[in-house]
Structures are given as C-alpha cells and as structure tokens.
C-alpha positions in Angstrom: 73.0 32.5 195.5 70.0 33.7 196.6 67.4 35.8 194.7 64.7 38.2 195.7 63.2 40.6 193.8 65.4 40.2 190.9 68.7 40.8 192.7 71.0 37.9 193.7 73.1 37.9 197.1 76.4 35.8 196.9 76.6 33.9 200.5 80.0 33.3 201.7 81.5 31.5 205.4 84.4 32.4 205.4 86.7 29.4 207.0 89.5 31.2 208.6 87.5 33.3 210.5 84.3 31.5 211.0 82.4 34.5 209.8 79.1 34.6 207.5 79.7 37.0 204.6 76.9 38.3 202.0 78.0 40.5 199.0 76.4 41.3 195.8 79.2 40.3 193.8 80.3 37.3 192.5 84.1 38.5 192.9 85.6 37.9 196.3 84.2 40.0 199.2 85.4 43.6 199.7 84.3 45.8 202.3 82.7 47.9 199.7 80.7 45.0 198.3 79.7 43.3 201.1 78.7 42.9 205.1 79.6 40.8 207.6 76.4 38.8 209.2 75.5 38.4 212.5 74.1 35.3 214.1 71.3 34.5 216.1 70.9 32.9 219.2 69.9 29.7 217.0 72.9 29.7 214.7 70.6 31.2 211.8 71.6 34.8 210.0 69.3 37.3 208.2 69.5 40.0 205.6 67.4 41.8 203.6 64.2 39.7 205.2 65.9 36.4 204.3 66.5 34.1 206.7 69.2 31.3 206.7 69.5 28.6 209.0 72.4 27.9 210.3 75.4 26.9 208.2 76.9 23.0 208.7 79.9 21.7 206.9 80.9 18.7 205.4 84.6 17.9 204.6 84.3 15.2 202.0 86.8 15.2 199.2 85.9 17.0 196.3 87.3 17.1 192.4 87.1 19.9 189.4 89.1 20.7 186.6 90.6 23.8 185.9 90.5 25.3 182.6 94.0 26.3 181.7 94.2 30.3 180.3 96.7 31.2 177.9 98.7 34.5 177.6 96.8 36.6 175.1 97.4 36.4 171.2 97.7 40.0 170.3 96.1 40.7 167.4 96.4 44.3 165.8 96.6 44.8 162.8 100.6 46.2 161.9 99.0 47.1 158.8 98.0 50.8 160.8 101.5 51.9 161.0 102.3 52.6 157.7 103.9 56.3 157.8 101.3 56.4 154.3 98.5 56.2 156.9 99.6 59.5 158.3 97.5 62.3 157.6 97.7 65.6 159.1 100.8 65.2 160.9 98.6 62.5 163.1 98.2 58.6 162.7 95.3 56.6 164.6 96.4 54.3 167.3 94.1 51.2 167.4 92.4 50.2 170.7 94.1 47.0 171.6 92.8 43.4 170.7 93.8 39.5 171.2 92.8 36.7 171.7 92.9 34.4 174.7 92.7 30.5 174.7 90.6 28.9 177.5 87.7 29.7 179.7 89.3 33.6 179.8 89.0 37.1 178.0 91.1 40.2 177.4 91.3 42.0 181.1 91.2 45.3 179.0 92.0 47.0 182.6 94.9 45.6 183.2 96.2 45.5 179.2 98.0 48.9 178.5 99.4 51.0 175.3 102.8 52.8 175.9 104.0 55.2 173.0 107.2 56.7 172.9 109.9 58.6 170.9 113.5 57.7 170.0 115.8 60.8 168.3 118.8 62.5 169.2 118.3 63.4 173.0 117.2 59.7 173.6 114.4 57.8 174.3 111.2 59.9 175.5 108.0 58.0 177.0 105.1 60.3 175.8 102.5 58.3 177.0 101.3 55.0 178.8 97.5 54.2 178.6 95.4 52.0 180.3 93.2 50.4 177.4 89.8 51.0 178.9 90.4 54.5 179.7 91.0 55.8 176.0 88.5 58.6 176.2 90.6 59.9 179.1 93.4 60.9 176.9 94.5 64.0 176.4 98.2 65.1 175.8 100.2 67.3 173.1 101.3 63.9 171.7 98.2 61.7 172.2 94.4 62.7 172.1 91.1 60.6 171.8 88.8 62.6 169.5 85.7 61.1 167.7 85.6 57.9 169.2 89.5 57.0 168.0 93.3 57.4 169.4 95.3 59.7 167.4 99.3 60.3 168.2 100.2 63.7 166.9 103.9 62.7 165.3 105.9 66.1 166.6 109.2 65.1 166.7 111.8 63.6 163.6 112.8 59.6 165.2 111.5 56.3 165.7 108.4 55.9 167.3 107.4 52.9 169.0 103.2 51.8 170.4 103.8 48.9 172.7 100.8 46.9 173.6 100.6 44.8 176.7 97.6 42.7 176.9 96.9 40.7 180.2 94.4 37.5 180.8 91.5 37.3 183.0 90.0 34.6 184.6 85.8 34.3 184.5 85.5 36.3 188.1 88.0 38.9 186.5 91.1 38.2 188.0 94.1 38.7 186.1 95.8 34.2 185.1 99.2 33.9 182.5 101.4 36.1 181.7 101.0 39.3 180.3 102.2 39.3 176.4 103.6 42.2 174.7 103.8 43.6 171.0 105.9 46.9 170.1 105.4 48.4 166.5 107.6 51.5 164.8 107.0 54.3 162.9 109.6 56.2 161.1 109.4 59.8 161.0 111.4 62.4 159.3 114.8 62.6 159.8 115.9 59.3 161.6 119.6 59.7 160.0 123.0 60.4 161.8 125.6 62.9 160.4 128.9 61.4 159.0 132.3 62.7 160.7 135.5 61.7 158.3 138.9 62.4 159.9 141.2 62.9 157.5 144.9 63.1 157.1 146.3 66.3 159.0 144.3 66.4 161.8 146.9 65.6 164.5 150.2 67.5 164.1 152.4 64.5 164.0 151.9 60.5 164.3 149.5 59.0 166.8 152.3 57.3 168.8 155.2 60.4 168.0 153.7 62.1 171.5 156.3 62.5 174.4 156.6 64.8 177.4 159.3 66.3 175.6 157.0 66.7 172.6 154.1 67.8 174.0 152.3 70.0 172.0 148.8 68.5 171.0 147.7 70.7 167.8 144.1 69.9 165.8 143.6 70.7 162.3 139.8 71.6 162.1 139.8 72.0 158.8 140.8 68.3 158.0 137.4 67.2 160.1 134.2 66.5 157.3 131.0 67.0 158.7 127.5 65.1 156.1 123.8 65.0 157.0 121.3 64.1 154.8 119.1 66.8 155.8 121.5 69.6 157.8 124.0 71.9 155.9 127.5 71.8 156.3 127.1 75.2 158.1 125.0 74.2 160.6 127.2 71.3 161.1 130.0 73.2 161.9 128.4 75.4 164.6 127.1 72.4 165.9 130.7 70.0 166.5 132.7 69.8 170.0 136.0 68.3 170.5 137.0 66.4 173.9 140.3 65.4 174.4 140.4 63.3 177.7 143.2 61.4 179.6 142.4 57.8 179.6 143.9 57.2 183.0 142.8 60.4 184.8 139.5 61.2 182.7 140.3 64.4 183.0 139.1 66.3 179.9 138.7 69.6 177.7 136.2 70.2 175.5 136.2 73.2 173.1 133.6 74.0 170.7 133.5 76.1 167.5 136.8 78.2 168.8 138.9 78.2 165.3 140.5 76.3 162.9 143.0 74.9 165.5 143.2 73.7 169.0 146.4 73.8 170.6 146.6 71.2 174.1 150.0 71.0 176.4 149.9 67.3 177.4 151.0 66.8 180.6 151.0 63.1 181.6 151.9 59.9 179.6 149.7 57.8 179.1 146.8 57.1 176.4 144.5 60.1 175.0 140.9 60.4 173.3 140.3 62.8 171.0 136.6 62.8 170.8 134.7 64.7 167.9 131.1 64.7 167.9 128.7 66.4 166.1 124.4 67.0 166.3 122.4 67.7 163.3 119.0 69.6 163.4 116.6 66.5 164.3 119.0 66.1 167.7 120.8 63.1 166.2 124.7 62.8 167.2 127.4 60.5 166.0 130.8 60.8 167.5 134.5 60.1 166.4 136.9 59.1 168.8 141.0 59.2 167.9 143.3 57.9 170.3 147.2 59.4 170.7 150.0 58.0 172.9 152.1 59.7 175.3 155.2 58.1 176.1 157.5 59.0 179.2 160.6 60.3 178.8 162.2 57.0 179.3 160.3 55.1 176.8 160.6 58.0 174.3 164.9 57.8 174.3 164.4 54.3 172.9 166.2 54.4 169.2 165.9 51.2 167.0 168.0 50.5 164.1 168.2 47.9 161.5 172.4 47.0 161.4 173.6 45.0 158.0 174.0 41.1 158.5 172.1 38.9 160.7 171.3 40.9 164.1 169.3 43.7 165.3 171.0 46.0 168.0 168.5 48.2 170.2 170.6 51.4 171.6 169.3 52.8 174.9 170.3 56.1 175.3 168.8 56.1 178.8 172.4 56.1 181.0 172.1 53.8 184.3 174.7 54.7 186.7 177.2 55.4 184.0 176.3 52.4 182.2 175.0 51.9 178.6 173.1 49.2 178.2 173.2 47.3 174.8 170.5 44.4 173.9 170.8 42.0 171.1 167.6 41.2 169.2 167.6 38.1 166.8 167.3 38.3 163.2 163.6 37.8 162.7 163.0 40.9 164.2 164.8 42.5 160.8 161.6 43.1 159.8 161.4 46.6 161.8 163.7 47.9 160.3 164.3 52.0 161.1 161.8 53.1 163.5 161.5 55.8 166.5 159.6 56.3 169.3 159.4 59.6 170.1 
C-alpha cells in the first residue's frame, strides 16, 4: 500500500501472469478500478510519480487464521406486520436488519425483500426489492414515501413479506449461506366458499349407471353454496359443473344453464362430477362426486340371497348357449340382495 497526497494505492503482483497491477481499491482489481503497469528495463515500475524498484519474492510458508462468518440472523420485528398497523390501506415495511457473527457484516446489495400475495386466483409476486435501493421503489403496490417503504393492501388475501439476508466479509465478498424469514398479513376475505351436495343430486345411485341406463341427470337444486362474504345469489351465478371421463379425460363443463343438467354416458368406467364455485374475493372451492358406469356384461349380473347355507350368483350372460352358475360360501351371505345394474 502506498499513500500520496492522501490517496491510497494498492499494488498487486499477479503470480499467474507475472504482471504488476496498481489499483485505488482494496477489493479485487478490475478493469474499472486498476491498470496494468509496464516495467522499465531495470524491472522497476512507475505510477503517479511513484517509482517502485523491481519486485523480488520468496516462497516462505505462511500461517494465517480465517475468522468464520456465519449466516445472518434476521432481526426484523414481527410486530410490524400486525393487521392493526394498517392505516389508510397501507402498512410500513421495515428495511432488513440482521446480525452477523464473526468479522463480517450484512451485505445490503445482495439482500432482498420479496412481497407476494396469495388469493383466489393463485399467488402473485408483487415486488422484489434490493435492500440498498429502497428509495428507487415505486409501483402500484409498494412505494417509498418520506423515507419509509409502504405496502398498499389492494387485494383480499394473505400477503407474504420474505426477507433474504446475505453476509459479506471485510472486502465485500458474499460469504456463508443466505438466510430467510417470512412474515404474513391476512387482509380482508381469506376464506373459501363451501359446497354441500345433498341427496337427490344424482338421478340414481353412484354405481347404478350402465351403458343401458346411461342417462345422467344432475339436479342443481340439491347443491348448497355458502360464504362469509359473498351472497348465495352471487355464488349461484359463479359456479360450474364438469363431467369428466377418468379413462379418456374427455370432459364437458356447463355454467349456470338451468336447474338440471343432462348427459349421455357412452363409455364404461369411472366419471368425475366436479362442482366448482368462486366467491367475490376470487377464492375457489371444488367438490368431486364419482360415479361408475358398468358395461353391459358387468351390469347383467344379479346376486340373490338363498335360504340355507349357500348363496347362488346367477349370470344371465349366455356363453355358447350355456348359463353359468357360481356357488359361493355362506361367508358372503351378508351381501343380501344387491343389483349392480
């Protein structure tokens, strides 16, 4: 290190290239803050009126101790994020604060504040802020005003303020793993609506459909919608019903078309009936009812309880002109009379 007229110079010898570099920064030399010196014939170099004799080096063993720098411990006060602190629809967001053990400090340029909101339509990241540039922030949701950072709560939902703190060593290099801490603020309507499926929604039992009995009729009046903020009338105009074949994934969706929905089931297998409703705040709830559609072969089987010690299952499917009978032990007598049509 050389000092002239109150100005510091840092002289480096690059052992990989053999070049001599002078810089005005203690940090790693870059093209922006340093120059490579040209050696004189005698090996000396000059800069800003300073002449340095030829460098000589010895490779003596050196012992040094590195002071371990730990990840920062974020110390932002969670009391800031109480909903009681909301005034005029906004809340102050404090800049990051953290402690760093060892000979390190908080690196504000690599520390961040990420603000997001989770609501009915999903989670949206509103702003990611560098902690050394709060004064540059100005958006519809986050603003820097009168020396403070404010979040404007414009949505019903849960806001998340995630702090990421990075430590640095004495020469400004990032060290140790960054640490994070997240605070939340619940604003307005954060509850999903409720769907109740009452008896009579299906025109027959969930396992009584077949390719012969393939008419599916859904009675909308058997559905009940509730919400803490939205009216029943609003919910009834913001629901949909989707019928999806679980095997082919083919589906049909209808929205508020009447009191009943009619479908023709053309393929055997399982079907999902998905009822969806969305409230004023955008929160969506789904309920799923599953039905099973039998093939004609599956549906033409009847099980009878026979007085005595056995059950007889009679298949009415005739194969090569032969009616097949199956004898089942009395253990299965609990089934009683059951039809799978």
